[in-house]
N, C-alpha and C positions, 0 to 999 in steps of 0.2 A: 252703501246705506247714507246720503246725508239728509241729516233729520232737519226741520226749519229750527231756526233761532227764534226761541221765545220770549217776550218780550217784559219785563217788572218794573218798576219802578222802585221798588226796595225788595231787593233779596235780604231773608234772614234763611241764614245756616244755621242752623239748629233749634230743637223744638222743645228744648228746657226750660226751665226756671225765669235766663236772660233772655232765649228769644224768643218765647210767646210772651212777656211783658215788653218788648221793643216792637213786635207785631200792632199789636193791640194799643199801643200809642199813636205809631204810625199811620193806622187806620184810623182811627181817631180823631188824628188831624186832617184826613183825606189823602192820605196815599194809598197806591195801590201794592197790595204786599205779597210776596209767595214767600211762604214758609218749606223749608227742606226739615225732615227728619228724617236720619238714619235707622230708627229704632220703627217697629212696627205701632207704635200710639206714642202719641203728644204727652210732653209733661215731662219729660229726660229721667230726671235723679228723683224728682217729686214724688211721682207714683210709688216709690217702694219707701217712701218715707213714712211710720207708722207714728211715729213720735209724735210730741207737738213742738213746735217751733218758738224759741226765743224772739228777742227783737224789740219791734214795735206793733203797735196797732194794724197802723200802715203795711206792714210786711206780715199781717197776720198770727201774730204772736196769739201765742194759744191754741191756735190750728192744726191739724195734723196734716204732714206733706202730702198727702194724696188729697186731701179736701182742697189746701190751694190752689193744684195743677185745677179741680173743678172749676173754681173761682176763675182762675184767668181765662179759664176756655169759657166759662159766661159772660167774661166782660171780651171776648175776641167774638164770640155768636151776636153780641151788638150790633158787631159791623161786619157782619160776616160775607156784607156782597165785596168787602173792599179786601179780605182773607180769602187766599187762596191755599188748602197746603198738602203737603206729597209725603205720607209716609213711607217707610222703606228706601229712605232715596239717599243716596252715598253720593256725596262730589266727590268726582275724579280728580278735576284742574280747574286753575284758573288761568287762562291764557290776558298776561297784560298786555299785548300789543294790539288786543283789541276789547278786553275787557270781558269776552263769553266766559260762562262756566261752565262744564259740563256736569250732567247727572248721568246715575243707573240704578234705576227702578226694579229692586229686586234683582231676575238674573235676565229679565227680556227685554225692560223698556230702555231704551238711551235718548235722551236729549239734551238740547243747549239752550242757556238763559242768557241774555244779555242784560241785565238791570241795570240804571241807573245810580243806585245807590246799593252797597252792600253792609249787615251789618252779621261779623261774626259771630257767633255764640253757639264754637262749636265741642265747649266743655272742657274735659280731665280723661284722660288716660290713668289707670289705676299702674299703680309702680309695682314690681316683683324685684324678692333678693334671692341671690344665686344660696342653692345648698344643695347637698347631695341628696340626690332623690326628688326631686322638688318638683320632677314631672308624673313624682305618681298618680292616678287617681286617688281623692279625695283630698286635694292641695288647690285652695280657691282664694282669691281673690273676696275680700267684704263685696266687694260691688255684686259680683255672682251670686254668695250668700243671700244678700239679701235678694237679689230677683229671685232665688230659687221659693225664700220662704214667703216673702210680703207681696208679691206679682203672682207666682202659678200655687200658692202652697204647698210647698217639696220640703221637707225635712230634709235638709243637708247631710246626715248623719247622728247619731249618739251622743258622742262625748270631743268636745271640741276645743282646739288649742288655740286662743288668739294671740297672733304676732302684732303686737303697734297698740299703744294706749292714748291715742288721739280721739279726738272727737267721734271718729266713727268706728275706730273699734270698740268703743267704749258701750255705742250705742247699739251698735251690731251683736253686741255679748249680750246686752240686755234685752235684742231682741230676739237672740237665739235662746234666751233661757224663758221668756214669756211661751215660745213655741215650744218649750218642754225637752229643750236639747238641753246636754251638761255643758256647762263649762270648767273647762278641767283650768284653768289657769288665763290669764294674759299677761305676754311678757315686750318690756320697753327695753332699749335699750339706751333710754337715757337714763338721768336720773331723777328725771321728773317727770307727771304725769302730763300730757299735750295736750288731754283734751279738758272740758271744763268739769269742775269738782264736783260739782250737781250727779254728772253723771257715772264720776266715779265713787260716788259715795253710795250710788244706787247698788254699784255690781258688789263693792265691797262688804255693805248690807247684807246681800245674800249668800258671802260666803265664800267668794272666789277671789283668790287671791292675784295681786299685782305684782309684779316681782321685775321691779326697775333693777337697768344693770346687767341686766337678761337679754338674749337673743337664741333663735335656732339653731344648731350646728346641723343636724338631718332630720330626714325623715326616715323613719322606721319602716319595714312593709316590703314582700316582693311583687306582690302583685296590685293591692289597694294598699293607702298608710295605714300602719299599724300602731303605732306609737311616734316620739319623737326624742330625741336628745337636746337637751336645752344644755346652756351654754354660759357660767357666770362673766360677765365680763371686767369682773370686781376684782374676782380671785382663780380664775380661769375654771374648776369647779364642773364639773358636765354628770347631770343627773337623767333618767329617763321619766318623762310624763307617759303615761296609756293616753290615746285617742285615736279616734278613725276621720276626723277630720282637721286640717290645718287652714288657718285662715288667715290672711296676710292683707293686714288694715296698716302697709305701712309708705302711704302718702298716694299725692296724685300727681302727674306734670301735667301742663296746659295740652291742649291738643294745639296746633300751632303750622299745622303741615302748611295750608291754606292761604294762610299768612303771610309764609315766606314767600309763595309763589304771587301771594301780589306786590312783593316787592316791600312789604312796612319794612319801615326800618323796625330793627331788632335786640334784645338786649337781654343776657342773662341773668333773671334776677333771683339767688337763693331765699329771697324771704318769701317770693311770690310764686316759685315752688318750681321754676324754670326759665323758659325763653318765651319771652312774653314783647308784645310787640309794645312802643314809645307812642301814647296819645295823649292829646288834649285833656282839660278837663271836661269837657263833653264827648269822649270816648271815641275822636277820631285819631284814625291813627296818619303817619306820615303819607299813605297813599290816600288823598283827597275823596277816594269814592268811598274809603271803608272804615266801617268803624267797627268796634272789639267793646263784648262784654262779657261778664258769669269769668266763669273759671278759665276761658281763651284766653283774658288779660291778668290771671293771676288768680292762683287758689285761695278763696273766702268762703265766706259762709253764702247761701243761699240768699238770706234775706238782701246780700248787696248784689249778690247776682241783680236779683230783680230790680231793686233800682237802676243798677250800671244800664241793664237792659233798656229802661223806661226813657233814661238821660240818649242812649242811643238812639233808639227810634224816633222820639221825637226830634230830635237834632240835625236827624237824615231826612226827617220829613220838610225841616224847617229849610234846609238846604236845596229841594225842591223848589221851592217858592211856594208851598202853605201855610198858611197864617196861624200861626201857635202866640200860646200866652207862654210870655220870654220869662214870669215870677215861676211859670213851673220848673222853670230851672233851678232859682233857690231854693225853692221848696224841697227838690229832689236833692242837692247841695246838702242840705241842713239833715237831712234822713242821712244820709253815705257819712258826714260826722258823725252824726249821735251812734251810727251802728262798729264805725271805725272808731270810738273813743275808748278810754280805758285801757289799763293794764295789757292785758289781753290781748290787745290787737295793734301795741307797740310795732310787732315786727311788718304787718299790715304797710302801717304807716311808712314804716322806713323805707320798706320796697318800693308803694306808690312813688314817695318823693325820687326814686332812683328813673320813672319812666314816663315820668308826666313833663309834659313843658315847661322850662326851666326849673324842676323841681319842685313845683310849685303847682297847689292842687286847686287853689279858689280862684274866684274871678273866671268864670266862664265867658267864652266870648265863644261866637258861631263862625270866625272866619280865619281858621288855622290858628298857630298856636301863640302862646304870650310872650 
């Protein structure tokens, strides 16, 4: 079988917050856009977010995540003649010799795409940690628990031990309690809570202990999870916690395989949680035909991912010759600066300085790097 190569002005890989915003922005500018999403629906992580977002009104502060997804899809619908979307579509590879991308839809359909430009918005993968019996049924990543509860309405169990007190661990713990699931405790290996205090405060008010400098030593059970052994990192003492679910919220890593294949210059940046591409202030990578946005560019909040997506989509369209309002870049730059201000975002700012052209985020230009 030798499938015909499909054409696309802008290919957006990933239909989450960043990818959808990139598609909407590029289509409004006049470009023809193809969006590929590996999940069965568009929206990415937004569709499982039942909590209200922080940030600014421009990024839908005060709106629940799944409703934000609906708002962006409505925006895309206004220029639907310019956008094609394909779900259940996995990008299998990028071939730099001719710029062709191969795609598998489900298990039966295979096709190739030769886009003029690509926006990589491939998101992130959950990290896991090793401990005895971590392959027992009942050990989940936090994203899987959110999918079960908030997408399919299935309770994962009766009593959960949460490992990780970042924003994801705190938010999912609260959502579990809203669903009637008991949270036995939240473990955090670091000496401080990694998430926002407003999330931690809600958990503590409900009586859930947050055990700092503690980690899981082993899962208990022969067939399914029946408990866990917890170890103090301060003094080495161990004790048992009864639970039937162990939920791991120990961080995310950027999904970067296609960026490597595209020959983008990559750099390991701990502050951004893994290997990410060098890029200029308009999200363009060292491969002139490839832009990056969202968690694939470094792990941040969804609000920042949406703005990055808009910058990437707008600049990709501009590179094809479409007329755009250049002042929009300044508006988006200011919105990103506001989202990344304050002490809590200092790590993000430090990481971005290491992968931005000349270590400088300002002064957006359309032709390469500063």
